Legacy VTK file of the C-alpha trace (Angstrom):
# vtk DataFile Version 3.0
C-alpha trace
ASCII
DATASET POLYDATA
POINTS 459 float
30.742 63.216 0.948
28.741 63.126 -2.292
26.542 60.161 -3.136
23.581 59.420 -5.374
21.413 56.355 -5.834
20.143 55.820 -9.384
16.742 54.230 -8.847
13.486 53.778 -10.755
9.808 52.954 -10.241
10.344 49.551 -11.880
12.846 47.353 -13.668
13.499 48.169 -17.301
13.409 51.940 -16.813
17.041 52.512 -17.817
18.890 52.482 -14.476
21.919 50.639 -15.848
22.231 52.869 -18.908
21.992 56.032 -16.807
24.322 54.657 -14.127
27.018 53.681 -16.611
26.588 56.929 -18.511
26.967 59.036 -15.374
29.960 57.009 -14.224
31.587 57.452 -17.629
30.805 61.174 -17.880
32.037 62.022 -14.387
35.131 59.850 -14.761
35.920 61.620 -18.028
35.691 64.919 -16.136
38.408 63.740 -13.794
36.144 62.704 -10.914
37.035 59.668 -8.827
33.784 57.680 -8.913
33.128 54.945 -6.348
30.579 52.545 -7.912
28.092 50.464 -5.938
25.188 48.139 -6.726
22.211 47.453 -4.488
21.198 43.826 -4.141
23.065 40.595 -4.927
23.620 41.175 -8.665
27.024 40.271 -10.198
26.455 41.509 -13.754
26.202 45.294 -13.341
29.235 45.617 -11.023
31.433 44.214 -13.791
30.334 47.029 -16.101
30.850 49.572 -13.327
34.435 48.383 -12.937
35.016 48.638 -16.686
33.793 52.244 -16.823
35.295 53.626 -13.599
38.397 51.503 -13.183
37.361 50.724 -9.589
35.728 47.617 -8.090
31.969 47.955 -7.619
30.635 46.996 -4.195
27.307 45.269 -3.502
25.138 46.852 -0.810
22.357 44.590 0.424
20.338 45.144 3.581
19.054 41.563 3.714
22.292 39.753 3.011
24.298 41.814 5.496
23.630 43.558 8.831
22.926 47.294 8.652
26.187 48.151 10.417
28.161 46.231 7.785
26.320 47.957 4.920
27.075 51.348 6.425
30.700 50.610 7.204
31.543 49.095 3.826
29.858 52.017 2.053
31.932 54.522 4.010
35.079 52.417 3.588
34.857 52.590 -0.203
33.086 55.919 -0.743
35.444 58.081 1.296
38.282 57.377 -1.145
36.359 58.973 -4.035
34.918 62.329 -5.104
31.425 60.926 -5.556
29.692 57.608 -4.949
27.149 56.381 -7.500
24.903 53.524 -6.410
22.893 51.684 -9.050
19.604 50.483 -7.596
17.751 47.246 -8.224
14.141 46.622 -9.297
11.754 49.392 -8.217
12.899 51.804 -5.525
10.735 50.324 -2.758
10.738 46.689 -3.944
12.301 44.399 -1.353
11.844 40.986 0.130
8.044 41.189 0.229
5.038 43.450 -0.086
5.059 44.495 3.562
8.799 45.033 4.048
11.465 47.055 2.312
14.238 44.773 3.566
16.609 44.172 0.683
15.296 47.187 -1.254
17.084 50.150 -2.800
15.133 52.420 -0.438
16.655 50.604 2.530
20.124 51.341 1.182
19.163 55.000 0.710
18.251 55.227 4.388
21.357 53.359 5.553
23.815 55.362 3.464
22.133 58.764 3.617
22.425 59.080 -0.169
19.796 60.985 -2.131
17.862 59.245 -4.897
17.959 60.158 -8.556
14.738 58.689 -9.972
14.865 57.440 -13.576
11.359 57.381 -15.041
10.559 55.618 -18.292
8.384 58.353 -19.750
7.356 56.529 -22.890
3.654 57.199 -23.438
3.340 59.636 -20.486
3.190 63.372 -19.906
1.428 64.792 -16.817
0.978 61.242 -15.513
4.747 61.083 -15.024
4.505 63.947 -12.519
1.751 62.108 -10.650
4.007 59.065 -10.480
6.880 61.097 -9.046
4.586 62.780 -6.513
3.560 59.366 -5.228
7.183 58.357 -4.751
7.887 61.593 -2.843
5.062 60.919 -0.367
5.550 57.168 0.021
8.533 57.376 2.385
9.709 60.840 3.543
12.931 59.283 4.883
14.018 58.637 1.284
15.178 61.905 -0.282
14.646 62.489 -4.004
17.467 64.587 -5.454
15.743 64.878 -8.798
14.202 63.073 -11.746
15.554 61.992 -15.105
12.993 61.188 -17.765
14.152 58.392 -20.083
12.808 57.195 -23.450
11.603 60.676 -24.346
10.053 60.792 -27.807
10.874 64.353 -28.861
11.997 67.763 -27.618
8.335 68.753 -27.205
7.678 65.603 -25.163
10.579 66.498 -22.887
9.230 70.024 -22.375
5.814 68.665 -21.396
7.358 66.307 -18.855
9.493 69.015 -17.274
6.571 71.468 -17.133
4.268 68.913 -15.525
6.875 68.100 -12.888
7.403 71.799 -12.098
3.678 72.404 -11.747
2.609 69.337 -9.784
5.795 68.359 -7.915
7.900 71.549 -7.657
10.131 70.284 -4.841
11.742 67.719 -7.164
13.660 69.162 -10.134
13.905 67.626 -13.569
17.641 67.076 -14.104
17.382 65.939 -17.683
15.470 64.165 -20.428
17.102 61.362 -22.397
15.764 60.716 -25.894
14.809 57.243 -27.040
17.905 55.553 -28.468
18.011 51.817 -29.125
21.744 52.114 -29.720
22.313 52.565 -25.979
20.767 49.238 -24.989
23.182 46.700 -23.487
22.495 43.284 -25.055
21.195 40.254 -23.195
22.161 36.761 -24.198
22.902 33.713 -22.068
20.204 33.126 -19.420
18.879 36.600 -20.182
22.137 38.154 -18.987
25.541 38.946 -20.429
28.697 39.585 -18.421
31.303 42.270 -19.034
33.787 39.473 -19.737
31.530 38.216 -22.528
30.610 41.690 -23.790
33.273 44.190 -22.675
31.567 47.233 -24.258
33.679 48.931 -26.933
35.279 52.242 -25.893
33.173 54.007 -28.531
29.990 52.760 -26.824
31.175 54.029 -23.432
32.045 57.396 -24.995
28.592 57.540 -26.542
27.029 56.919 -23.140
29.100 59.718 -21.619
28.247 62.058 -24.504
24.537 61.365 -24.017
24.698 62.281 -20.340
26.734 65.427 -21.073
24.259 66.524 -23.711
20.948 65.759 -22.003
21.539 66.012 -18.239
22.384 68.958 -15.993
25.491 67.390 -14.466
26.378 70.473 -12.423
22.952 70.498 -10.752
23.124 66.744 -10.302
26.453 66.966 -8.468
25.200 69.872 -6.362
22.288 67.763 -5.119
24.493 64.756 -4.325
25.273 65.739 -0.737
25.149 62.665 1.478
23.421 63.015 4.820
25.629 61.577 7.571
24.516 58.254 8.970
25.200 56.837 12.402
27.020 53.513 12.279
25.721 51.521 15.220
28.499 49.131 16.155
31.048 48.936 13.358
31.643 45.254 12.522
35.191 44.081 12.993
36.877 41.089 11.387
39.141 39.101 13.678
42.653 40.492 13.350
44.990 38.396 11.227
47.604 36.462 13.182
50.646 34.593 11.931
51.772 34.278 8.337
49.501 35.319 5.530
47.643 32.533 3.743
48.196 32.192 0.010
44.650 31.734 -1.303
44.144 30.894 -4.974
40.957 32.526 -6.334
39.626 31.618 -9.786
38.934 34.666 -11.934
38.363 34.589 -15.677
35.470 34.648 -18.154
34.060 31.400 -16.731
34.423 32.363 -13.055
33.543 36.011 -12.572
30.722 36.103 -9.981
32.348 37.133 -6.721
31.407 39.740 -4.122
34.314 42.191 -3.896
33.793 42.502 -0.155
34.455 38.766 0.164
37.964 39.428 -1.122
38.381 42.434 1.179
37.300 40.451 4.227
39.627 37.601 3.286
42.554 39.995 2.950
41.719 41.661 6.265
41.644 38.210 7.890
45.122 37.403 6.586
44.787 36.168 2.991
47.260 36.915 0.249
44.892 36.541 -2.709
46.375 35.345 -5.977
44.123 34.980 -9.011
44.325 32.119 -11.487
42.401 31.024 -14.575
40.911 27.525 -14.833
40.511 28.308 -18.529
44.133 29.168 -19.324
46.474 28.216 -16.476
47.912 24.721 -16.415
48.495 24.557 -12.664
47.358 26.137 -9.419
49.484 29.014 -8.113
52.645 27.605 -6.560
52.485 27.296 -2.798
48.763 28.033 -2.491
47.177 26.823 0.740
43.544 26.913 -0.378
41.344 27.359 -3.449
38.223 29.505 -3.929
36.123 28.714 -7.018
33.428 31.408 -7.332
30.396 31.416 -9.582
30.109 32.229 -13.245
29.124 30.536 -16.474
31.285 27.388 -16.773
28.629 25.922 -19.060
29.576 28.503 -21.704
33.202 27.390 -21.579
32.762 23.693 -20.865
34.796 22.580 -23.880
37.786 24.754 -22.943
37.532 23.909 -19.237
37.333 20.190 -19.979
40.264 20.383 -22.404
42.491 21.915 -19.708
43.189 18.528 -18.135
46.272 19.636 -16.172
44.166 22.123 -14.212
41.436 19.570 -13.544
44.085 17.162 -12.288
45.588 19.922 -10.119
42.192 20.459 -8.477
41.808 16.726 -7.876
45.292 16.484 -6.387
44.612 19.498 -4.143
41.540 17.785 -2.674
43.443 14.494 -2.318
46.174 16.339 -0.375
43.579 17.829 1.976
43.868 21.355 0.617
40.702 23.369 1.440
38.685 23.930 -1.750
35.534 26.056 -1.600
33.173 26.346 -4.595
30.041 28.417 -5.225
27.458 27.772 -7.966
29.644 27.677 -11.091
32.448 26.495 -8.824
30.217 23.641 -7.650
29.427 22.696 -11.260
33.164 22.674 -12.085
33.730 20.251 -9.193
31.146 17.740 -10.513
31.650 15.231 -13.302
30.593 17.817 -15.891
27.730 19.896 -17.252
25.273 18.752 -19.923
22.710 20.511 -22.074
19.088 19.557 -21.481
18.871 17.448 -24.641
22.209 15.602 -24.346
22.253 11.942 -23.379
25.978 11.540 -22.720
28.699 13.570 -21.090
30.926 15.180 -23.703
33.081 17.441 -21.571
34.030 16.073 -18.133
35.079 18.323 -15.263
36.964 17.672 -12.005
34.692 14.904 -10.695
35.177 15.650 -7.002
31.454 15.121 -6.523
29.979 11.996 -8.174
27.200 13.699 -10.098
26.626 15.870 -13.151
24.887 19.191 -13.675
22.222 19.448 -16.343
21.111 22.754 -17.834
17.394 23.497 -18.069
15.253 25.819 -20.141
13.713 27.324 -17.036
15.446 28.831 -14.053
16.096 26.245 -11.343
16.543 28.725 -8.497
16.519 32.454 -7.838
16.507 34.379 -4.588
17.905 34.922 -1.131
19.003 31.963 0.959
19.617 31.540 4.667
22.092 28.864 5.706
22.590 27.204 9.087
25.705 25.084 9.549
24.813 21.636 10.865
28.409 21.007 11.912
31.813 22.679 11.741
32.802 23.448 8.156
35.257 25.501 6.118
33.022 28.560 6.438
32.205 28.468 10.141
31.267 26.588 13.266
28.191 24.469 13.872
25.100 26.621 14.388
26.454 29.575 12.430
23.868 31.482 10.393
25.032 32.695 6.980
23.233 34.414 4.132
23.614 34.339 0.393
21.883 34.309 -2.973
21.102 31.584 -5.481
20.695 31.972 -9.261
21.158 29.115 -11.710
19.542 27.154 -14.510
21.293 23.855 -13.883
20.326 21.063 -11.506
22.491 18.318 -10.080
21.568 14.817 -11.097
21.232 12.246 -8.333
24.197 12.406 -6.000
25.572 9.417 -4.071
24.407 9.100 -0.439
28.032 8.998 0.694
28.344 12.697 -0.143
27.606 14.554 3.067
26.048 17.977 3.566
26.698 20.703 6.136
23.982 23.257 5.254
20.386 23.559 6.376
19.239 25.989 3.736
15.975 27.796 3.048
14.394 30.658 1.222
13.074 33.260 3.676
9.896 31.880 5.223
10.133 28.420 3.649
11.166 24.948 4.845
14.789 23.953 5.330
16.574 21.488 3.044
20.026 19.908 3.047
22.731 21.430 0.869
26.402 22.419 1.130
28.108 19.311 -0.247
31.367 18.029 1.205
33.993 15.658 -0.112
37.094 15.460 2.039
38.464 18.990 2.355
36.117 20.325 -0.349
32.895 22.269 0.323
30.657 23.412 -2.518
27.158 24.815 -2.870
24.866 26.553 -5.320
24.668 29.480 -2.873
26.824 32.576 -3.295
27.589 33.430 0.321
28.242 37.043 1.242
31.039 36.942 3.790
29.690 40.159 5.321
26.614 38.230 6.453
28.673 36.379 9.060
32.099 37.802 9.829
33.454 34.435 10.958
33.415 33.055 7.382
36.708 34.542 6.176
38.716 33.760 9.353
37.290 30.231 9.434
38.243 29.516 5.830
41.761 30.847 6.374
42.156 28.939 9.639
41.440 25.731 7.714
44.015 26.741 5.107
46.627 27.324 7.809
46.095 23.987 9.531
45.471 21.815 6.491
47.234 23.685 3.709
50.767 22.880 4.888
50.254 19.121 4.817
LINES 1 460
459 0 1 2 3 4 5 6 7 8 9 10 11 12 13 14 15 16 17 18 19 20 21 22 23 24 25 26 27 28 29 30 31 32 33 34 35 36 37 38 39 40 41 42 43 44 45 46 47 48 49 50 51 52 53 54 55 56 57 58 59 60 61 62 63 64 65 66 67 68 69 70 71 72 73 74 75 76 77 78 79 80 81 82 83 84 85 86 87 88 89 90 91 92 93 94 95 96 97 98 99 100 101 102 103 104 105 106 107 108 109 110 111 112 113 114 115 116 117 118 119 120 121 122 123 124 125 126 127 128 129 130 131 132 133 134 135 136 137 138 139 140 141 142 143 144 145 146 147 148 149 150 151 152 153 154 155 156 157 158 159 160 161 162 163 164 165 166 167 168 169 170 171 172 173 174 175 176 177 178 179 180 181 182 183 184 185 186 187 188 189 190 191 192 193 194 195 196 197 198 199 200 201 202 203 204 205 206 207 208 209 210 211 212 213 214 215 216 217 218 219 220 221 222 223 224 225 226 227 228 229 230 231 232 233 234 235 236 237 238 239 240 241 242 243 244 245 246 247 248 249 250 251 252 253 254 255 256 257 258 259 260 261 262 263 264 265 266 267 268 269 270 271 272 273 274 275 276 277 278 279 280 281 282 283 284 285 286 287 288 289 290 291 292 293 294 295 296 297 298 299 300 301 302 303 304 305 306 307 308 309 310 311 312 313 314 315 316 317 318 319 320 321 322 323 324 325 326 327 328 329 330 331 332 333 334 335 336 337 338 339 340 341 342 343 344 345 346 347 348 349 350 351 352 353 354 355 356 357 358 359 360 361 362 363 364 365 366 367 368 369 370 371 372 373 374 375 376 377 378 379 380 381 382 383 384 385 386 387 388 389 390 391 392 393 394 395 396 397 398 399 400 401 402 403 404 405 406 407 408 409 410 411 412 413 414 415 416 417 418 419 420 421 422 423 424 425 426 427 428 429 430 431 432 433 434 435 436 437 438 439 440 441 442 443 444 445 446 447 448 449 450 451 452 453 454 455 456 457 458
């Protein structure tokens, strides 16, 4: 099996540009590319899917047990000619200074994939070779397949970089130099990020990315060095086998609700779900016969006028909760289930939402939360039994205004190493939270959610 991890010494080095370019170039050559993303990010996988035509899978050594990371990588990678894994942050950056848990390097060790290091060479020559040499020595268990120098100022600059690498770090080849080109930068917009739904990348841009990789990288050498060292999967995780009829689960998916771990859907299907997608933006009713609703994250604040104007869908959500239908919402899904979302400077609610929870979300100028979260269930809930430990990630700029005491919670939630707080709001058959749970963190989540749909959804 062939696999490469596109990593870098630091964020902003060009990992996404190189990853998308390689995916586009190899796909254009007829290769079946399996895309992956290290860490909890939702943005890059959307672009991977656009370029390769295949879902991109998150690999995260903190969110999920090692055995799950290994098994899901093999599950998806073995159906392709080559797996390309886009890294996150710097190669060795993880949960803290003294641990690589959650890092790209951890995924390299778990998958056996070699690392293609993308170095932003702007303003460097021989110093770039010294940087690479340090990365080679830092962790011998992480194999460097080669180096790509990005932001190269001229042909002469590229020659100097390649010569310095050959002289000072001969065991790591230079597989290409990419010239500085502002036209290859993917724009940022809302909250510093922009989704593929909001910016789908014109075909001409994707072709330009592929052309750049064809012209400036040694793709043949790159593929030759992509051999994946076999890894031992210690105890392959197994989801409880589905029993009985399949559960029709309605999952929101459109421009407003697009943050969803693909493995969550896989685990739901393996546990017995028949997933049917719907759009809170465009559809006027929930899918007929659905036995549960999953509202994932996204940017509902960008589409609040359209979401609020679709009153039949809001009423359908309210009726579903009134009937006892299980409804599970994450982050943007939670916001959609409140009374509405308001800008920081607004003094009245202009665009109401479902109103399942008696509160409103207010956007802020600064980020309200970012990072990993551990969740302990304080009692039985849609996503598991009391005492269950789940993991997820939180990223949002909104905050809930004061919520009525009658709204209960079922989560004890904390950042790693910090104090617990109450979260996971419930209202009847509805559970919602700011946390994006990864169902691979606790394999009882999917069966538990579907069990609730089977027992409650037929009422």
